N, C-alpha and C positions, 0 to 999 in steps of 0.2 A: 863775518859781517863788516861792513865799512863804517868808519867813524866820521862824524861831522862835528863842527863846533857851532854852538848857538850864535856866536859872534858872526860867523860867515853867513849864516842863514838870515840874521837880522840885517846885515850889510846888504845882502841881495834884495831883501824886501824893501829896504830904504832906497836902493838904486831903482827898483821897479816903480816905486811911487814917484821918484824924481823924474823918471822918463815919462811916466804917465802925465805928470804935471806939464812938462814941456810939450808933449803931444797935444793935450787938450788946449793949452794956451795957443799953440800954432793954429789949430783948427778954428778956434774962436777969433783969432786975429784976422785970418784970411777969408772966412766965410762972410757972405752978405746976408745969409738967412738969420734973422733976428732970434728965432726960437733955438736954432742950433748954437748960435753965439752965446745965448743965455745959458743953455744946458752945459756947454763945454767950459764956460767960465766957472759955473758951479762945480763941475767935476774937477777942474784944476784946483780950486780951493780945497776940495775934499782930499785930493792927492797930497797937497801940502800938509794938511792936518795929519794924514796917515804917516807921512814921512817924518814929521816931528815925533810921533809916537814911536816909530821904529828907531829913530835916533836915540831916544831915551832908553829904549830896551837894549840897544847896541851898547850904550855906555854903561848900563847897569851890569852887563856881563863882560865888559872889556877886561877887567882885571882878574876874572875867574876863568878857569879852563872850560867848564861847561861842555865837555866832549861827551857825545853819546854814540851808541851803536845803533845803526838803523837795520831793520830787518830787510831782506832782499827786495821786497816789493817797494818799501819806502825808499830804499837806496836807489832803485831804478827810477822812481819819479823824481827824486832830488837831483840825480845825475842829469836827467833830461832837462830839468829846469835850469840847472847851472850851465849846461851847454847851449842853452837858448833854443831848445827844440820845442818847447811848449809855447813860449811867448812869440807872437809874430813880429816881424821887423816892421816897425811903424815909421821908420825914417823915410821910406819911399813916398809917403803921402804928404810929407811936410811941404814940399814945394809945388804940389799939384794945385791947379786952379780949382777952386771949390765950386763945382757945378752940381746939379742935382744927382747925376749918376756917380760923380766922385763922392758926394756926401753919403750916398747909400753905401758905397764901398768903405768909407771912413767909419760909418756907424757899425758896419759888420766887423771891422777890425777892432773897434773900441769894445764891442760886445765880446769878441773872442778874448781880448785882453782881460776884461772883467771876469769872464768865466774862468780863465786860467789862473787869475789872481786868487779867486775864491778857492780853487783846487789847491793852489800852493799854500795859502794860509791855513786851510783845513789840514793839510799834511803837516804843516809846522806844528799844529797843536799836538800831533802824535809825538813830537820830539821834545815837548816841554813838560817838565814836571810841575812847575809852579802853577797853582790854580789861578792866581792873580793874572799871570800872563796869558793863560788860556782864556780867561774872561775878556781880556783886552782883544785878543785875536777873534773871539766870537763876535764882539761888537764891530770890529772892522769888517768881518765877513758879512754881517748883516748890512752894513753900509754899502759894501761892494754889491750885494744882491739888489739893493735899492737903486744903485747906479745902473745895473743891468736892466732893471724894469724901465727906468727912464729912457735908456737908449733903445730898448725894444719898442716902446711906444712911439718914439720919434721915427724909428725905421718903418714901423707900420704905416705911419702917416705919409712917408716919402716913397715907399716901395710897395705898390699894389700886389706884386707877385709874392712878396714876403707875407703880406696880409692874407692872401689867399692860402698860403701854406699854413699859417697859424690858425686862421679862423675858418678855412674852407670856402671862403667867398671873397669877392672883391668888394671894396668899399667905394 
């Protein structure tokens, strides 16, 4: 079995939240759509809040070894996450002109990031022994799920094809 440190996992989570913040800020800055601007500003603030939480967790285990063995399934997921195979590259959309078709694409990317973040944080809980830290992660997962719902609603409003897939009819 492969070993990991909680410190490296918390650092990765912190970096993920920081990248999410930058992504959401960029979209909010460049879009002309007031609803998307409002949503992405909100999401940016949430990412900052989550980053602060992971920074505290990172510092709480910085002076401890906190090494654990991961079973083969968990090891495979963590390796994929650390190699960047689960999180999409969001840098390509930063400089795009934010038009309706680009916004739909950006919403899809944001939804994918939120889904993969939920998966990652859920897997993190398997690595943690502390009940308190598991509770913190559960709260963050719940917040990430709420982000996903908000993004999904926005995408349904902008993307009739997606609405048809979800609800079986066009609006």
